[in-house]
N, C-alpha and C positions, 0 to 999 in steps of 0.2 A: 811676302807682302800680304797683309791682312785686308779683308774687304773694306773696312772703314778707312784704311789708308788709301785704297783705290778710289773711294768716293772723294776723299779730300784732294787727291792728285787730279782727278777728273775736274773738280770744281776749279782748282788752281789753273789747270791748263786752259779750260774754256774761258775763264774770266780774264786771264793775263795775255791770251793770244791776241786780243784786240785792244786792250788797254796798253798805253805806251810804257810798259814796265818790264817786258821780256818774259815770255812764257817759259822758255828753256831755262832761264836763270832761276825763276821761281820754282819750277819743278825740281831742279837740281838742289835748290835751297831746302825744300821740304823733304826730299829724299835723304839729304844729309842729316836733317834733324831726326828723321825716322830711323836712321841707320840702314837705309836701303842702298845697296851698291847698284851701279849700273847693270852689273851682271845678274843681279837678283831680280831685276824688273823684266818680266816676260816681254819679249819683243812684240808679240801680238797685242799686248795691252797698250804699249806705247803707240803703236800704229792706230789703234782704235780711238785713242784720245784725240789724235790729230784728225781723224775722220769725223769725230763729233764736231769739231770746230769748223770743218769744211761744210757740214750740213747747216750750221748756223749761217754761214755766209750765203749759201744757196737759197735759204729760206728768205733772207732779207733782200737779196739782190737778184732774185730769179728773173725779173724783167730785164735788168741790165745784162745778165748772162745771155739771155736769148737775143738781145740786141747786138751782141758781139758778132753774131753770124749773119747779120744783114749788111748789105752793101752800104758804104764803101769799105767796110771792114777796118776802118782807121783805128778804132780803139783796140780791136783784136791784134793788129800789128804792133801797137804800142805795148800791149800786154806780153806778146812774144819777146819783143826787144828787152823789156824790163826783167824778164825771167831768165834770160841767158846768163848774166853774171852770177846769179844765185845758183844756177845749175852747175856751172863750172866750179864755183867755190865748194859746193856740196860734194862734188866728186873728189876734189883735192883733199877735203876734210876726211873723207873715207880712206883714200889711198894712203895718206900719211898718218892715219889713226890719231888725229888731234884730240879725240875724246879723252885719250889717256893723259894728255897734257892738261886739259882744262878741268877734268874731273878727277885729277890725281891728288897728291899730297897737299898741294896748295890751291885746291878748289876754292876755298873761301876767299883767298886773296884775289884770285881771278874774278870771282863774282863781284867783289867789292870794287875793283877797278872798273869793270864794265858797267856795273850799275851806276857808278859815279859819272862815267862818260855819257850815259843816256840822260842822267839828270842835268848835266851841263848843257847838252844839246837841246833838251826841251826848254830849259830856261832861256837860252839864247834865241830860240825860235819864237817864243812868246813875245820877247822884246821886239824882234824884227817885225813879226806879223801885225802887232798892234799899232805900229808906226807906218805901215804901208798904206798908201792911198789907193793904188790900182793893182790889178793882178792879171797875169797871163792866162790864156786857156791852156788846156792840156796839150803839150807839144813835145818835140824832141828835146828841147832845152830843159824841160821839167821832168820828162820820163826817164832820161838817161841817169840823172843823179839819183832818182828813186830806185832804179834797178841796181846801181852800185851800192846804195845804202842797204838794200835787201841782202846783197851778197855779204856785206860786213856783219849783218845781223845773225849769221850762223853762230857767232860767238855767244856763249851763254852770258846773259846780262845785258846784251845789246838788244833793245827791243826792235822787232821787225816792223810792227805797225808804227811805233814811235819814230824810228829812224827814217822810214820811207815818207811818212807824213812831214817830218821836219825837212827832209831833203827837198821834197816838192815845194813846200812853203818857202824855204830859203831861196829856191830857184825862181820864185816869183809867181807860182801858180795859184789860182783861186783855191781857197781852203776846202770848200765843199767838193770840188772836183778832185782834189788831192786825196781827200778822205775816201771817197767812193772808189777811186782807182787803187788806192793802197789796199783796201779790203779785197778788191778783185784780184790784186797781185798775189794774194795768199792762196788762191784756188790752184793754179798750176804747181806752185811750190809744194803745197800740202798733198795734192793728188799725185805728183811725181814721186814724192818721198814715200807715200803710201804704197804705190805700185812697186817701187824698187825694194823697199823693206819687206813687203809681203812676198815677193818673188824670192828674195834672198832667204827669208825665213822658211819658206816651203822647200826650197832646194837644199838647204842645209839640214832640214829636219828639226830646226830649233822650235818652230811653232808646235809641231806634233809632240815633241818632247815636253814642252811646257805644259800642254794639256794632259799628257800622260802622267806627269809628276804632280800637277796641282788639281786636276780634275774639276769638280764642281766649283771650288773656290775661285779658280781662274775664270770660269764661265761667268760667275756672278760679278767678279771684279770687272771683267770686260764689259758686260751689259750695263752695269751701274755707272762705270766710268764713262762710257759712251753717252748715256743719257744725260748725266750731270754736266759733262763737257759741252754738249750741244746746247743745253738750256742756259748754262753760264755764258756761253759764247754769244747767244742771242741778246742777253742782257748787256754784255760788254759792248757789243756793236751799237746798240741803242744809246748807251751812255756816251760812248766815244763820239758819235755823230753830233751830239749836243755840245760836247766839250770843244770840238774842233771849230764849230761855228763862232765860238767866243774866243778861240785861241787861248784858252785858260789852262795852261800846263804846269803852273808853278806848284800846285799841290802834289802833282806827280813827281816833280823834281825834288821837293822836300821829302816825300816818302822814300824815294830812291836814295837820297843822301843818308837818311836814317838807316835804311836797309844796308847800305854800304858800310856804315860804321858798325852795325850789328855783325856783319860778316867778318870784319877785322877782329872784333872782340871774340867771336866764336873760334877763329883760327888760332888765336894765341891763348885761349882758356880751355874751353870744352874739348876742342879737337886738336890741341897742341900735341 
């Protein structure tokens, strides 16, 4: 992987982590275009990209993060509850090595299907949200669907932010509360993934091997990828907060529909 590719992947990760278009799907899309295999992407680089997006969330919502640890800890409890399904799904994903399924020979078809699913979900949510008169506060009725949606979003092409925001909105919750909680939900998931992957990489020697083989190039890739991911993440959060207030998701739906068609074309032409 070249340094310019690392910068692009950092930008893609940061921007799409919080826009409702799937960061994992977009990173896989660009890795496919660049001819970068999952095995060729240094583990430490992938970890750092996610850490960059975590920094973006913490910068924007630091007051809300501190408020989690003040009595009566209601929001903290909701956050723990919403994280459990994603944690279980992530473990199962690892155990059964589902990466090999979704990033294998038919990766482009998988991406096309999941991008399309996200597009339909966003379109339906906009129709429902704009016709709703009243909304519920954040509660078990709205948090549980958001947690389940985040678990499904481990699939590449299913947007984590998009699916959780849509789930909360369809469950009747206030859009602004849903948006804030959705971004907060990313913190334990990203942090948990970071800790697990980092420990695994150190224990297996994969991280030290990556630096031994790539040296300064990996160092620059990691540093630039982190910075670009964090800056792009900040921008994406600001944009998404404005979009959610208006429940204006149709342009994202159209974009994902076109991207889905592009993936199908690539599957049967360039990567046939």
